[in-house]
N, CA, C and O atoms as a MOPAC input file, in Angstrom:
PM7 MOZYME 1SCF
protein

 N      0.84800 1    -1.17000 1     0.00000 1
 C      0.00000 1     0.00000 1     0.00000 1
 C      0.89700 1     1.23700 1     0.00000 1
 O      1.88300 1     1.29900 1     0.73400 1
 N      0.55000 1     2.20700 1    -0.81900 1
 C      1.33000 1     3.44700 1    -0.91000 1
 C      1.09800 1     4.30700 1     0.32000 1
 O     -0.02000 1     4.43100 1     0.82200 1
 N      2.17000 1     4.88600 1     0.77900 1
 C      2.08100 1     5.77700 1     1.93100 1
 C      1.53700 1     7.12800 1     1.47500 1
 O      2.02800 1     7.71200 1     0.51000 1
 N      0.52800 1     7.61200 1     2.17300 1
 C     -0.05100 1     8.91100 1     1.84000 1
 C      0.87000 1    10.01000 1     2.33000 1
 O      1.29100 1    10.01100 1     3.48700 1
 N      1.17800 1    10.93800 1     1.45500 1
 C      2.06000 1    12.04100 1     1.82400 1
 C      1.31800 1    13.02000 1     2.71900 1
 O      0.21000 1    13.45100 1     2.40100 1
 N      1.92800 1    13.36300 1     3.82300 1
 C      1.35200 1    14.34100 1     4.74600 1
 C      1.91400 1    15.70700 1     4.37500 1
 O      3.13000 1    15.88700 1     4.32400 1
 N      1.02100 1    16.68100 1     4.11400 1
 C      1.51300 1    18.00900 1     3.72100 1
 C      2.34800 1    18.65400 1     4.82800 1
 O      2.04800 1    18.52500 1     6.01500 1
 N      3.38500 1    19.34000 1     4.41000 1
 C      4.22100 1    20.04400 1     5.37700 1
 C      3.45600 1    21.23600 1     5.94300 1
 O      2.48000 1    21.70400 1     5.35700 1
 N      3.90700 1    21.70100 1     7.06000 1
 C      3.27900 1    22.86200 1     7.68900 1
 C      3.33200 1    24.06500 1     6.76100 1
 O      2.37500 1    24.83700 1     6.68800 1
 N      4.44200 1    24.22900 1     6.05200 1
 C      4.54500 1    25.35600 1     5.11500 1
 C      3.50300 1    25.25200 1     4.01200 1
 O      2.92100 1    26.25800 1     3.60700 1
 N      3.26900 1    24.04600 1     3.52800 1
 C      2.27200 1    23.87500 1     2.46000 1
 C      0.85600 1    24.10100 1     2.97400 1
 O      0.02200 1    24.67300 1     2.27200 1
 N      0.58800 1    23.66100 1     4.17300 1
 C     -0.72900 1    23.89200 1     4.77000 1
 C     -0.95200 1    25.38700 1     4.93000 1
 O     -2.00800 1    25.90100 1     4.56300 1
 N      0.03500 1    26.08800 1     5.47700 1
 C     -0.04600 1    27.53100 1     5.63100 1
 C     -0.25000 1    28.20100 1     4.27700 1
 O     -1.10000 1    29.08000 1     4.13800 1
 N      0.52400 1    27.78800 1     3.28500 1
 C      0.43000 1    28.37700 1     1.94300 1
 C     -0.98000 1    28.22000 1     1.38300 1
 O     -1.58200 1    29.18200 1     0.90600 1
 N     -1.49100 1    27.00700 1     1.44500 1
 C     -2.83000 1    26.71600 1     0.91600 1
 C     -3.90600 1    27.52600 1     1.64000 1
 O     -4.78000 1    28.12000 1     1.01000 1
 N     -3.82800 1    27.54000 1     2.96300 1
 C     -4.85300 1    28.23400 1     3.74000 1
 C     -4.79700 1    29.74200 1     3.56200 1
 O     -5.83800 1    30.38900 1     3.44700 1
 N     -3.59700 1    30.31100 1     3.53700 1
 C     -3.48800 1    31.75400 1     3.37100 1
 C     -4.06500 1    32.18000 1     2.02600 1
 O     -4.83600 1    33.13600 1     1.95100 1
 N     -3.69400 1    31.47500 1     0.97400 1
 C     -4.20000 1    31.81100 1    -0.35800 1
 C     -5.72400 1    31.67700 1    -0.41800 1
 O     -6.40700 1    32.56000 1    -0.93600 1
 N     -6.25300 1    30.57400 1     0.11200 1
 C     -7.69700 1    30.34900 1     0.10300 1
 C     -8.43800 1    31.45200 1     0.86900 1
 O     -9.42600 1    32.00000 1     0.37800 1
 N     -7.96100 1    31.76700 1     2.05900 1
 C     -8.61600 1    32.78900 1     2.88200 1
 C     -8.54000 1    34.16700 1     2.22200 1
 O     -9.50000 1    34.93600 1     2.25600 1
 N     -7.39600 1    34.46600 1     1.62600 1
 C     -7.24200 1    35.75500 1     0.93500 1
 C     -8.21100 1    35.85100 1    -0.23300 1
 O     -8.89100 1    36.86400 1    -0.39900 1
 N     -8.27300 1    34.80700 1    -1.03700 1
 C     -9.15100 1    34.82600 1    -2.20800 1
 C    -10.62500 1    34.83500 1    -1.81800 1
 O    -11.43400 1    35.48500 1    -2.48100 1
 N    -10.98400 1    34.12300 1    -0.75200 1
 C    -12.37200 1    34.13100 1    -0.27200 1
 C    -12.83000 1    35.54000 1     0.09200 1
 O    -14.01500 1    35.86000 1    -0.00400 1
 N    -11.89600 1    36.36700 1     0.50400 1
 C    -12.21800 1    37.74500 1     0.88900 1
 C    -12.03600 1    38.72500 1    -0.26500 1
 O    -12.24100 1    39.92800 1    -0.10800 1
 N    -11.65300 1    38.20500 1    -1.41300 1
 C    -11.50400 1    39.05300 1    -2.59500 1
 C    -10.32600 1    40.01000 1    -2.51800 1
 O    -10.36000 1    41.09100 1    -3.10500 1
 N     -9.28300 1    39.61400 1    -1.79400 1
 C     -8.11700 1    40.47400 1    -1.61600 1
 C     -6.97700 1    40.05900 1    -2.54200 1
 O     -6.75600 1    38.87000 1    -2.77300 1
 N     -6.26700 1    41.03300 1    -3.06100 1
 C     -5.02500 1    40.75300 1    -3.77900 1
 C     -3.93000 1    40.59000 1    -2.73300 1
 O     -4.12700 1    40.90800 1    -1.56000 1
 N     -2.78700 1    40.09900 1    -3.16200 1
 C     -1.65300 1    40.02100 1    -2.24000 1
 C     -1.27300 1    41.41300 1    -1.75400 1
 O     -0.93300 1    41.59200 1    -0.58400 1
 N     -1.32700 1    42.39300 1    -2.63900 1
 C     -1.01900 1    43.77900 1    -2.24900 1
 C     -1.99000 1    44.28400 1    -1.19300 1
 O     -1.58300 1    44.91000 1    -0.21400 1
 N     -3.27900 1    44.00900 1    -1.39700 1
 C     -4.29600 1    44.45000 1    -0.44000 1
 C     -4.05100 1    43.84000 1     0.93600 1
 O     -4.07300 1    44.54000 1     1.94800 1
 N     -3.81800 1    42.52800 1     0.96200 1
 C     -3.60400 1    41.85000 1     2.23800 1
 C     -2.33500 1    42.36000 1     2.91000 1
 O     -2.32200 1    42.60000 1     4.11800 1
 N     -1.28000 1    42.52400 1     2.13900 1
 C     -0.02600 1    43.02300 1     2.70200 1
 C     -0.20900 1    44.40600 1     3.31300 1
 O      0.28000 1    44.67200 1     4.41100 1
 N     -0.91000 1    45.28500 1     2.60800 1
 C     -1.14900 1    46.63400 1     3.11500 1
 C     -1.96800 1    46.59300 1     4.40300 1
 O     -1.66100 1    47.30100 1     5.36200 1
 N     -2.99300 1    45.77300 1     4.42100 1
 C     -3.85400 1    45.65500 1     5.60400 1
 C     -3.08100 1    45.09700 1     6.80100 1
 O     -3.31300 1    45.49700 1     7.94200 1
 N     -2.16400 1    44.17100 1     6.52700 1
 C     -1.39900 1    43.53300 1     7.60000 1
 C     -0.14000 1    44.31200 1     7.97300 1
 O      0.46900 1    44.04500 1     9.00900 1
 N      0.25200 1    45.26500 1     7.14400 1
 C      1.46000 1    46.03500 1     7.42500 1
 C      2.73400 1    45.24400 1     7.17400 1
 O      3.73700 1    45.42100 1     7.86500 1
 N      2.68000 1    44.37100 1     6.17600 1
 C      3.86700 1    43.60000 1     5.80200 1
 C      4.10900 1    43.77600 1     4.30700 1
 O      3.29700 1    44.38900 1     3.61300 1
 N      5.21800 1    43.24300 1     3.81000 1
 C      5.54700 1    43.37000 1     2.38600 1
 C      4.74500 1    42.36700 1     1.55600 1
 O      4.47500 1    41.25300 1     2.00400 1
 N      4.37000 1    42.77100 1     0.35500 1
 C      3.66500 1    41.88400 1    -0.57200 1
 C      4.53600 1    40.67900 1    -0.90100 1
 O      4.02600 1    39.57300 1    -1.07600 1
 N      5.83800 1    40.88700 1    -0.98600 1
 C      6.75500 1    39.78000 1    -1.29800 1
 C      6.67800 1    38.68100 1    -0.23900 1
 O      6.84400 1    37.50500 1    -0.56100 1
 N      6.43100 1    39.04600 1     1.01300 1
 C      6.30400 1    38.04400 1     2.06400 1
 C      5.02000 1    37.25000 1     1.87800 1
 O      5.02300 1    36.02700 1     2.02200 1
 N      3.92700 1    37.92900 1     1.56200 1
 C      2.66900 1    37.22200 1     1.30000 1
 C      2.87900 1    36.21600 1     0.16700 1
 O      2.46200 1    35.06300 1     0.26600 1
 N      3.52300 1    36.65900 1    -0.89600 1
 C      3.79600 1    35.78400 1    -2.02900 1
 C      4.65100 1    34.59000 1    -1.61400 1
 O      4.33800 1    33.45400 1    -1.97000 1
 N      5.71400 1    34.83200 1    -0.87300 1
 C      6.61400 1    33.75600 1    -0.45300 1
 C      5.90600 1    32.76200 1     0.46600 1
 O      6.17400 1    31.56300 1     0.39600 1
 N      5.01600 1    33.23900 1     1.31900 1
 C      4.25400 1    32.33000 1     2.18300 1
 C      3.33900 1    31.46400 1     1.31600 1
 O      3.22500 1    30.25900 1     1.53900 1
 N      2.69400 1    32.08000 1     0.33400 1
 C      1.74200 1    31.35700 1    -0.50300 1
 C      2.39700 1    30.32000 1    -1.41300 1
 O      1.71400 1    29.41900 1    -1.89900 1
 N      3.68600 1    30.42300 1    -1.65200 1
 C      4.38700 1    29.39300 1    -2.42800 1
 C      5.26100 1    28.52000 1    -1.52700 1
 O      6.09700 1    27.75400 1    -2.00600 1
 N      5.05500 1    28.64800 1    -0.23100 1
 C      5.68700 1    27.79600 1     0.78100 1
 C      7.20700 1    27.89100 1     0.78900 1
 O      7.89600 1    26.89600 1     1.01600 1
 N      7.73200 1    29.09900 1     0.53800 1
 C      9.18400 1    29.27800 1     0.60700 1
 C      9.61400 1    30.14000 1     1.79100 1
 O     10.80300 1    30.20500 1     2.10200 1
 N      8.67800 1    30.79600 1     2.44900 1
 C      9.00700 1    31.70600 1     3.56000 1
 C      8.91100 1    30.99200 1     4.90400 1
 O      8.18200 1    30.01100 1     5.05500 1
 N      9.64700 1    31.49400 1     5.85600 1
 C      9.52600 1    31.12200 1     7.25500 1
 C      9.07900 1    32.37900 1     8.00200 1
 O      9.90100 1    33.07000 1     8.60400 1
 N      7.78200 1    32.67600 1     7.96300 1
 C      7.31200 1    33.93100 1     8.56100 1
 C      7.42800 1    33.91200 1    10.08800 1
 O      7.35800 1    32.86200 1    10.72600 1
 N      7.60500 1    35.08900 1    10.63700 1
 C      7.65200 1    35.21600 1    12.09200 1
 C      6.24800 1    35.10600 1    12.66100 1
 O      5.25900 1    35.25100 1    11.94300 1
 N      6.17500 1    34.85000 1    13.95100 1
 C      4.87700 1    34.82800 1    14.61900 1
 C      4.18900 1    36.17500 1    14.49400 1
 O      2.96900 1    36.23800 1    14.34100 1
 N      4.95400 1    37.24700 1    14.55600 1
 C      4.37300 1    38.57500 1    14.41700 1
 C      3.72600 1    38.74500 1    13.04700 1
 O      2.62000 1    39.27500 1    12.94700 1
 N      4.39900 1    38.30300 1    12.00000 1
 C      3.83800 1    38.40100 1    10.65000 1
 C      2.56200 1    37.57400 1    10.53000 1
 O      1.57700 1    38.02800 1     9.94900 1
 N      2.58000 1    36.37100 1    11.07500 1
 C      1.39300 1    35.51900 1    11.03500 1
 C      0.24200 1    36.14000 1    11.82000 1
 O     -0.91300 1    36.07600 1    11.39800 1
 N      0.56300 1    36.73900 1    12.95700 1
 C     -0.46400 1    37.40700 1    13.76300 1
 C     -1.06900 1    38.57600 1    12.99200 1
 O     -2.28200 1    38.78000 1    13.03000 1
 N     -0.24300 1    39.33900 1    12.29800 1
 C     -0.73000 1    40.46600 1    11.49700 1
 C     -1.63000 1    39.98200 1    10.35700 1
 O     -2.67100 1    40.57800 1    10.08100 1
 N     -1.21900 1    38.89700 1     9.70300 1
 C     -2.04300 1    38.35000 1     8.62800 1
 C     -3.38200 1    37.85800 1     9.16100 1
 O     -4.42800 1    38.12500 1     8.56900 1
 N     -3.35000 1    37.14700 1    10.26800 1
 C     -4.59600 1    36.65100 1    10.86000 1
 C     -5.51300 1    37.80800 1    11.23900 1
 O     -6.72000 1    37.74600 1    11.00500 1
 N     -4.95400 1    38.85000 1    11.81600 1
 C     -5.76400 1    40.02500 1    12.18200 1
 C     -6.36500 1    40.67600 1    10.94600 1
 O     -7.53300 1    41.06300 1    10.95100 1
 N     -5.57600 1    40.79700 1     9.89100 1
 C     -6.06400 1    41.41100 1     8.65700 1
 C     -7.18400 1    40.58200 1     8.03700 1
 O     -8.10800 1    41.12600 1     7.43200 1
 N     -7.09400 1    39.26700 1     8.19300 1
 C     -8.11900 1    38.37100 1     7.65900 1
 C     -9.28000 1    38.16000 1     8.62600 1
 O    -10.27200 1    37.51300 1     8.29300 1
 N     -9.14100 1    38.71900 1     9.83400 1
 C    -10.15900 1    38.61200 1    10.88900 1
 C    -10.43100 1    37.14600 1    11.26200 1
 O    -11.57400 1    36.69400 1    11.32600 1
 N     -9.32700 1    36.43200 1    11.50300 1
 C     -9.39500 1    35.02800 1    11.90700 1
 C     -8.43200 1    34.79100 1    13.05900 1
 O     -7.56900 1    35.62200 1    13.34300 1
 N     -8.58800 1    33.64800 1    13.72000 1
 C     -7.60200 1    33.21300 1    14.69900 1
 C     -6.38900 1    32.68600 1    13.94300 1
 O     -6.53800 1    32.10600 1    12.86700 1
 N     -5.21600 1    32.87500 1    14.47700 1
 C     -4.00600 1    32.41700 1    13.81500 1
 C     -4.06100 1    30.90900 1    13.54800 1
 O     -3.52200 1    30.43800 1    12.54700 1
 N     -4.70300 1    30.16100 1    14.43000 1
 C     -4.78900 1    28.70700 1    14.26400 1
 C     -5.44700 1    28.32300 1    12.93900 1
 O     -5.13800 1    27.26800 1    12.38500 1
 N     -6.34300 1    29.15800 1    12.42600 1
 C     -7.02000 1    28.86000 1    11.15900 1
 C     -6.02900 1    28.79600 1     9.99300 1
 O     -6.29600 1    28.13600 1     8.98800 1
 N     -4.90600 1    29.46900 1    10.12100 1
 C     -3.89300 1    29.42500 1     9.06900 1
 C     -3.24800 1    28.04300 1     8.96600 1
 O     -2.65300 1    27.71200 1     7.94000 1
 N     -3.36200 1    27.24200 1    10.01200 1
 C     -2.71800 1    25.93600 1    10.06100 1
 C     -3.71300 1    24.77900 1    10.09500 1
 O     -3.34000 1    23.65100 1    10.41600 1
 N     -4.95300 1    25.04700 1     9.77100 1
 C     -6.00400 1    24.03500 1     9.81800 1
 C     -5.75200 1    22.97800 1     8.74500 1
 O     -5.83600 1    23.26800 1     7.55100 1
 N     -5.44600 1    21.76200 1     9.16800 1
 C     -5.17600 1    20.66600 1     8.22800 1
 C     -6.44100 1    20.10400 1     7.59700 1
 O     -6.37800 1    19.47200 1     6.54300 1
 N     -7.57800 1    20.32500 1     8.22200 1
 C     -8.82900 1    19.72900 1     7.74700 1
 C     -9.35700 1    20.40000 1     6.49000 1
 O    -10.09300 1    19.78000 1     5.72300 1
 N     -9.00000 1    21.63000 1     6.27200 1
 C     -9.51900 1    22.38800 1     5.13200 1
 C     -8.78900 1    21.94800 1     3.86900 1
 O     -7.55900 1    21.89000 1     3.85000 1
 N     -9.52100 1    21.64700 1     2.84200 1
 C     -8.92400 1    21.21200 1     1.56300 1
 C     -9.20000 1    22.22700 1     0.49400 1
 O     -8.78500 1    22.04800 1    -0.65000 1

């Protein structure tokens, strides 16, 4: 039986951030401005190449009006 690949935390974060941003109709620029971070960081998180700080994640969650834990929800597909 093939082993099912478990998504990395970075990929889960990337998927959830992009989904939540798009659900709210925000561009990366819009979200970055609202969160007070660089657009390049939003982009890097969404392609799972960034290691964002807790402060950056907290700012993104606040801008999206969600709990930070929602950024790491594995159940959402």
